[in-house]
C-alpha positions as CSV (number, residue, x, y, z in Angstrom):
1,M,37.5,-99.1,-38.5
2,S,40.3,-101.4,-37.3
3,S,43.2,-99.9,-39.3
4,S,44.0,-97.3,-41.9
5,H,46.9,-96.5,-44.2
6,V,48.5,-93.2,-45.0
7,L,50.1,-93.0,-48.4
8,P,53.8,-92.3,-48.5
9,S,54.9,-88.8,-49.3
10,T,57.1,-90.0,-52.3
11,A,55.9,-91.8,-55.3
12,R,57.0,-95.3,-56.0
13,P,58.4,-96.5,-59.5
14,A,55.8,-97.9,-61.8
15,H,57.7,-101.1,-62.2
16,A,57.5,-102.0,-58.5
17,S,56.0,-105.3,-58.1
18,A,53.4,-106.5,-55.8
19,R,56.0,-108.4,-53.9
20,S,58.0,-105.3,-53.2
21,V,54.9,-103.6,-52.1
22,A,54.2,-106.4,-49.8
23,A,57.8,-106.4,-48.6
24,H,57.6,-102.7,-47.7
25,A,54.2,-103.1,-46.2
26,P,55.6,-102.9,-42.7
27,R,56.7,-99.3,-43.3
28,T,53.2,-98.0,-44.0
29,A,51.2,-96.3,-41.3
30,H,48.4,-98.3,-39.8
31,R,46.2,-97.6,-37.0
32,N,46.4,-99.8,-34.0
33,Q,43.9,-99.8,-31.3
34,K,45.2,-96.6,-29.6
35,G,46.5,-94.2,-32.3
36,Y,47.7,-93.4,-35.8
37,T,51.1,-94.2,-37.4
38,L,52.5,-91.9,-40.0
39,A,55.2,-93.1,-42.4
40,H,57.4,-91.0,-44.6
41,G,60.7,-91.7,-46.2
42,G,61.1,-94.9,-44.3
43,R,60.3,-93.3,-41.1
44,Q,57.3,-93.9,-38.9
45,V,55.6,-91.5,-36.5
46,R,53.0,-92.8,-34.2
47,I,50.5,-90.2,-32.7
48,G,47.4,-90.6,-30.6
49,P,43.9,-89.7,-31.7
50,V,43.8,-86.5,-29.6
51,A,47.0,-85.1,-31.1
52,F,45.9,-86.1,-34.5
53,W,42.7,-84.2,-34.2
54,I,44.5,-81.2,-32.7
55,V,46.7,-81.1,-35.7
56,V,43.7,-81.4,-38.0
57,G,41.8,-78.7,-36.0
58,T,44.8,-76.4,-36.2
59,L,45.1,-76.8,-39.9
60,V,41.4,-76.1,-40.2
61,V,41.6,-73.0,-38.0
62,M,44.6,-71.7,-40.0
63,A,42.8,-72.2,-43.2
64,I,39.7,-70.3,-41.9
65,W,42.0,-67.6,-40.5
66,S,43.7,-67.3,-43.9
67,I,40.4,-67.0,-45.7
68,A,39.1,-64.4,-43.2
69,T,42.3,-62.4,-43.4
70,G,42.1,-62.4,-47.1
71,S,38.5,-61.3,-47.1
72,Y,39.3,-58.6,-44.5
73,F,42.1,-57.1,-46.6
74,A,39.9,-57.4,-49.7
75,F,36.9,-55.6,-48.1
76,K,38.5,-53.5,-45.3
77,E,38.2,-50.3,-47.2
78,N,34.4,-50.7,-47.5
79,V,34.1,-51.6,-43.9
80,L,36.2,-48.7,-42.7
81,T,34.2,-46.4,-44.9
82,R,30.9,-47.6,-43.4
83,L,32.3,-47.4,-39.9
84,I,33.5,-43.8,-40.5
85,G,30.2,-42.8,-42.1
86,R,28.3,-44.3,-39.2
87,Q,30.5,-42.5,-36.7
88,A,30.1,-39.3,-38.5
89,Q,26.3,-39.7,-38.5
90,M,26.3,-40.4,-34.8
91,Q,28.5,-37.3,-34.2
92,F,26.2,-35.1,-36.3
93,A,23.2,-36.5,-34.4
94,Y,24.8,-35.7,-31.1
95,E,25.7,-32.2,-32.2
96,D,22.1,-31.6,-33.4
97,R,20.8,-32.8,-30.1
98,I,23.2,-30.6,-28.2
99,A,22.2,-27.6,-30.3
100,E,18.5,-28.4,-29.7
101,L,19.1,-28.6,-26.0
102,R,21.0,-25.4,-26.0
103,A,18.2,-23.7,-27.9
104,Q,15.7,-25.0,-25.3
105,I,17.9,-23.7,-22.5
106,D,18.1,-20.3,-24.2
107,R,14.3,-20.2,-24.6
108,V,13.8,-21.1,-21.0
109,T,16.3,-18.6,-19.8
110,S,14.8,-15.9,-22.0
111,R,11.4,-16.7,-20.7
112,Q,12.6,-16.5,-17.1
113,L,14.3,-13.2,-17.8
114,L,11.1,-11.9,-19.4
115,D,9.0,-13.1,-16.5
116,Q,11.5,-11.5,-14.1
117,E,11.4,-8.2,-16.0
118,Q,7.6,-8.3,-16.1
119,F,7.5,-9.1,-12.4
120,E,9.9,-6.2,-11.6
121,Q,7.8,-3.9,-13.7
122,R,4.6,-4.9,-11.9
123,L,6.3,-4.7,-8.5
124,E,7.7,-1.2,-9.4
125,G,4.2,-0.1,-10.4
126,L,2.8,-1.4,-7.1
127,L,5.5,0.3,-5.1
128,R,4.7,3.6,-7.0
129,R,1.0,3.2,-6.2
130,Q,1.9,2.4,-2.6
131,A,4.0,5.6,-2.3
132,T,1.1,7.6,-3.9
133,L,-1.4,6.1,-1.4
134,E,1.0,6.9,1.4
135,A,1.2,10.5,0.3
136,R,-2.5,10.6,-0.1
137,S,-2.9,9.1,3.4
138,A,-0.6,11.8,4.8
139,A,-2.6,14.5,3.0
140,L,-5.8,13.0,4.6
141,G,-4.1,13.0,8.0
142,G,-6.0,16.2,9.1
143,G,-9.5,15.4,9.9
144,P,-12.5,17.8,9.7
145,S,-12.3,21.0,11.7
146,P,-13.9,21.2,15.1
147,K,-17.5,22.3,15.5
148,A,-17.9,26.0,15.3
149,G,-18.2,27.8,18.5
150,H,-16.5,25.3,20.8
151,G,-13.6,27.4,21.7
152,K,-10.1,26.5,20.6
153,A,-9.5,24.1,17.7
154,Q,-9.0,20.5,18.8
155,P,-6.2,18.3,17.5
156,Q,-7.1,16.9,14.2
157,K,-7.2,13.1,13.9
158,P,-6.5,11.1,10.7
159,L,-9.5,10.0,8.7
160,P,-10.3,6.3,9.1
161,L,-9.4,4.3,6.1
162,G,-10.5,0.9,7.3
163,D,-9.0,-1.7,9.6
164,N,-8.1,-4.4,7.1
165,D,-7.2,-2.5,3.9
166,S,-4.8,0.1,4.9
167,V,-1.7,1.4,3.1
168,P,1.1,-1.2,3.4
169,S,3.4,-0.7,6.3
170,P,7.2,-0.2,5.8
171,E,7.7,-3.8,6.7
172,R,5.2,-4.9,4.0
173,R,6.9,-2.6,1.6
174,S,10.3,-4.2,2.3
175,D,8.6,-7.6,1.8
176,L,7.4,-6.5,-1.6
177,E,10.9,-5.3,-2.5
178,T,12.5,-8.6,-1.2
179,N,10.1,-10.6,-3.4
180,S,11.7,-9.2,-6.5
181,T,14.9,-11.2,-5.7
182,T,13.0,-14.4,-4.9
183,A,10.5,-14.3,-7.8
184,A,12.4,-17.0,-9.7
185,H,11.7,-19.5,-7.0
186,V,8.0,-18.9,-6.9
187,P,5.6,-20.6,-9.4
188,N,4.1,-18.2,-11.9
189,G,0.6,-19.0,-10.9
190,R,1.2,-18.3,-7.3
191,L,3.2,-15.2,-8.1
192,D,0.4,-13.8,-10.2
193,A,-2.1,-14.6,-7.4
194,I,0.1,-12.7,-4.9
195,M,0.5,-9.7,-7.2
196,S,-3.2,-9.6,-7.9
197,H,-4.0,-9.8,-4.2
198,V,-1.7,-6.8,-3.5
199,S,-3.2,-4.9,-6.4
200,Q,-6.7,-5.5,-5.2
201,S,-5.7,-4.4,-1.7
202,L,-4.3,-1.2,-3.0
203,D,-7.5,-0.7,-5.1
204,R,-9.6,-1.0,-1.9
205,V,-7.4,1.5,-0.1
206,E,-7.6,3.9,-3.0
207,Q,-11.4,3.6,-3.1
208,K,-11.7,4.2,0.6
209,Q,-9.4,7.2,0.4
210,D,-11.5,8.6,-2.4
211,Y,-14.7,8.0,-0.4
212,A,-13.2,9.5,2.8
213,L,-12.0,12.6,0.9
214,G,-15.4,13.0,-0.9
215,H,-17.2,12.6,2.4
216,T,-14.9,15.1,4.1
217,E,-15.5,17.6,1.3
218,Q,-19.3,17.3,1.5
219,S,-19.2,17.5,5.3
220,L,-17.0,20.6,5.4
221,E,-19.1,22.3,2.7
222,A,-22.4,21.5,4.4
223,R,-21.1,22.8,7.8
224,L,-19.6,25.9,6.2
225,N,-22.9,26.7,4.3
226,H,-24.9,26.0,7.4
227,M,-22.7,28.4,9.5
228,R,-23.0,31.1,6.8
229,S,-26.7,30.8,6.5
230,V,-27.2,31.0,10.3
231,I,-24.8,34.0,10.7
232,A,-26.3,35.8,7.8
233,G,-29.5,36.3,9.8
234,L,-27.6,38.0,12.6
235,G,-26.5,41.0,10.6
236,V,-22.8,40.5,11.6
237,S,-20.1,41.0,9.0
238,L,-17.4,38.4,9.5
239,G,-13.8,38.9,8.4
240,K,-13.8,42.7,8.9
241,H,-11.9,43.4,12.0
242,G,-10.2,46.5,10.8
243,D,-7.4,47.6,13.2
244,D,-9.1,45.9,16.1
245,I,-7.7,42.3,15.9
246,T,-7.2,40.0,18.8
247,G,-4.4,37.6,19.2
248,S,-0.9,37.6,17.7
249,I,-1.0,36.5,14.1
250,G,1.0,37.3,11.0
251,G,3.8,36.1,8.7
252,P,4.8,36.4,5.0
253,F,2.2,35.9,2.4
254,V,2.8,32.6,0.6
255,P,-0.2,31.8,-1.8
256,L,-1.5,28.3,-2.0
257,R,-0.5,26.7,-5.3
258,H,-3.4,25.8,-7.5
259,P,-3.4,22.3,-9.0
260,S,-2.0,22.1,-12.5
261,K,-4.0,21.0,-15.5
262,T,-2.5,17.6,-15.3
263,A,-3.4,17.1,-11.7
264,T,-5.4,14.0,-10.8
265,P,-9.0,14.3,-9.6
266,F,-7.8,13.4,-6.1
267,E,-5.4,16.3,-6.1
268,Q,-8.0,18.7,-7.4
269,Q,-10.5,17.6,-4.8
270,L,-7.8,17.7,-2.1
271,Y,-7.2,21.4,-3.0
272,R,-10.9,22.2,-2.6
273,V,-10.9,20.4,0.7
274,K,-7.9,22.4,1.9
275,V,-9.5,25.7,0.9
276,T,-12.9,24.8,2.4
277,R,-11.2,23.6,5.6
278,A,-9.2,26.9,5.8
279,E,-12.5,28.9,5.4
280,L,-14.2,26.8,8.0
281,D,-11.3,27.2,10.4
282,D,-11.3,30.9,9.9
283,M,-15.0,31.1,10.4
284,T,-14.8,29.0,13.5
285,R,-12.3,31.4,15.0
286,E,-14.5,34.3,14.1
287,M,-17.5,32.5,15.5
288,N,-15.7,32.5,18.8
289,E,-16.1,36.3,18.8
290,I,-19.8,36.1,18.2
291,P,-21.9,36.0,21.4
292,L,-23.8,32.7,20.8
293,R,-23.5,31.2,24.3
294,K,-25.7,31.7,27.3
295,P,-24.4,34.1,29.9
296,V,-25.6,32.0,32.8
297,Q,-25.5,28.3,33.6
298,G,-28.4,26.0,33.2
299,E,-31.8,26.7,31.6
300,I,-32.5,30.4,30.8
301,D,-35.4,31.8,32.9
302,M,-36.1,35.1,31.2
303,T,-38.1,37.6,33.3
304,S,-38.2,40.4,30.8
305,P,-37.7,40.2,27.0
306,F,-36.1,42.6,24.6
307,G,-38.1,45.5,23.2
308,V,-41.1,47.6,24.3
309,R,-42.3,47.0,27.9
310,M,-43.9,48.9,30.8
311,D,-41.2,50.4,32.9
312,P,-41.2,48.6,36.4
313,F,-40.6,51.8,38.3
314,L,-42.6,54.4,36.3
315,G,-45.3,52.1,34.8
316,E,-44.8,53.8,31.4
317,P,-43.9,52.3,28.0
318,A,-40.2,52.0,27.6
319,I,-37.6,50.3,25.5
320,H,-35.8,47.4,27.1
321,T,-32.4,47.2,25.4
322,G,-31.6,43.7,26.6
323,I,-33.1,40.7,28.4
324,D,-33.4,40.0,32.1
325,L,-32.4,36.5,33.3
326,R,-33.4,35.3,36.7
327,G,-30.6,34.3,39.0
328,Q,-29.4,34.3,42.6
329,I,-27.0,36.8,44.1
330,G,-23.5,35.5,43.7
331,E,-24.1,33.2,40.7
332,P,-21.5,33.7,37.9
333,A,-22.1,35.7,34.8
334,R,-20.0,34.4,31.9
335,A,-18.6,35.9,28.7
336,T,-20.6,34.7,25.7
337,A,-17.7,35.3,23.3
338,D,-14.0,36.2,23.1
339,G,-13.2,39.9,23.4
340,T,-11.7,42.7,25.3
341,V,-13.2,44.4,28.4
342,T,-14.0,48.1,27.6
343,I,-16.2,49.0,30.7
344,A,-15.8,47.4,34.2
345,S,-17.4,49.9,36.6
346,R,-20.7,51.2,38.0
347,T,-22.6,52.8,35.1
348,G,-25.9,54.6,35.7
349,G,-29.0,52.4,35.8
350,Y,-26.9,49.3,34.9
351,G,-25.3,49.4,38.3
352,N,-22.1,47.4,38.3
353,M,-21.6,46.7,34.6
354,V,-19.1,44.9,32.3
355,E,-18.9,45.7,28.6
356,I,-17.0,43.4,26.2
357,N,-16.0,44.4,22.7
358,H,-15.9,41.4,20.4
359,H,-13.9,43.1,17.6
360,N,-16.4,42.6,14.8
361,G,-18.8,45.5,15.6
362,V,-20.5,43.4,18.2
363,S,-20.4,44.1,22.0
364,T,-22.2,42.7,25.0
365,R,-23.1,44.2,28.4
366,Y,-23.7,42.5,31.7
367,G,-25.6,44.7,34.2
368,H,-26.7,44.7,37.9
369,L,-23.7,42.7,39.0
370,S,-23.0,42.4,42.6
371,K,-19.2,42.1,41.9
372,I,-17.0,42.8,38.9
373,L,-14.2,40.2,38.3
374,V,-12.4,41.7,35.3
375,K,-10.6,44.9,34.4
376,V,-10.7,47.3,31.4
377,G,-8.4,46.1,28.7
378,Q,-8.4,42.5,29.8
379,Q,-8.8,39.8,27.2
380,V,-11.6,37.4,28.1
381,H,-12.6,34.1,26.5
382,I,-15.8,32.1,26.1
383,G,-17.3,31.0,29.4
384,Q,-15.0,33.1,31.5
385,V,-16.7,34.6,34.6
386,V,-16.8,38.4,34.4
387,G,-18.9,39.1,37.4
388,L,-21.4,37.8,39.9
389,I,-25.2,38.3,39.6
390,G,-26.7,40.9,41.9
391,S,-29.3,43.7,42.1
392,T,-27.3,46.9,41.7
393,G,-28.5,50.0,39.8
394,R,-32.1,50.3,38.6
395,S,-33.2,46.8,39.6
396,T,-36.2,45.3,41.5
397,G,-34.4,42.1,42.5
398,P,-31.4,39.9,41.7
399,H,-31.1,39.1,38.1
400,L,-28.7,39.6,35.1
401,H,-29.4,42.3,32.5
402,Y,-27.8,41.0,29.3
403,E,-27.4,43.1,26.2
404,T,-26.1,42.5,22.6
405,R,-25.1,45.5,20.5
406,I,-24.1,45.8,16.9
407,N,-22.2,49.0,16.1
408,N,-23.4,50.3,19.5
409,T,-27.1,49.7,18.6
410,A,-29.0,47.3,20.9
411,V,-30.4,44.2,19.2
412,D,-32.3,41.2,20.5
413,P,-29.9,38.8,22.3
414,Q,-32.2,35.9,21.7
415,K,-31.4,36.0,18.0
416,F,-27.8,35.1,18.9
417,L,-28.8,32.5,21.5
418,H,-31.1,30.8,18.9
419,A,-28.3,30.9,16.3
420,G,-26.0,29.2,18.9
421,A,-28.6,26.5,19.4
422,K,-28.8,25.9,15.7
423,L,-25.1,25.7,15.2
424,Y,-24.3,22.2,16.5
425,G,-26.3,22.6,19.7
426,I,-24.0,25.2,21.3
427,D,-25.0,25.9,24.9
């Protein structure tokens, strides 16, 4: 397109001739090779193609902007309503999500508090069981009484409860108590495993204590019954000292409290064990005053038994009130039980004789001594040397005449010696 014309902005008269149009032709806008010419009111404005299209683009943009602005104002209320509704929906969704998260946090917190409370309850139960087992262990601290007839009572040792499963130490107890503050940091599975392990350990300790106490009760009762059966054949009444009691004993009477009706089987059994042990201890002390030991060391070599025999001097039947034990002059003659010396002098056919009163109706005599080593009124104990073997008095050679008397009536000493052998192998 070589040229173009822009119509003038004012209308021409209808009667204008073609010639006048031609005459005014120079005032019309035409395009040269480099731009556009605009004519208006006899004036001409020449612009380049770029400026022209800028003006056109500007007019187009303004038209579009006008249309958009009009549409916005026409529909702005609907748009705002939609935006506000969407914002409200988003807010409600966020609030619902926050409420749900809070509910989850509350559930988790409640579960943790419940787990903590359950853990503390279980821990408190274990600590109570531990304290009970410690008290039971202390009650079992006194072992069985010493064997009857072995002199003074030996220190009692605690009953063994096992090497691996014992009552938790104070350090372990403090560890259990500390765990209550750190339970929230331990996984539930591991915590349950730990608590189960502790509970099983306490169960094993309790079972071993029950077994130990039951075994102790059976052992004490068996020994007590055995001692009673052996002593019953000797004709000695135990526990009847009258006014003749050795030692210094006494104190106010405080009865042992019987277990209540609500007492556990362990407490009831422990009461029986205490009573049985006291009876056994009392019988053991009384057994120390029964002449069950040998009056001489080593094996007994009896040269003349108790009972009827031919008198060695007269050759006539006679009653031998004791037994004769072979020995060398100067060998020790020992007390066969605790007691008090009532005779320590030369006495008729006994020669040098020692008599010991054992305070239960039983007394022993030691005759033909070469030397007396005790005095009247002296307290003697089992195994103490009371004199030396000799051949004084009515004797044919060195030996010990040994007598056992009950209520001043001579009885066979061998019964007592055999009873001592039965009772735990007393020598």
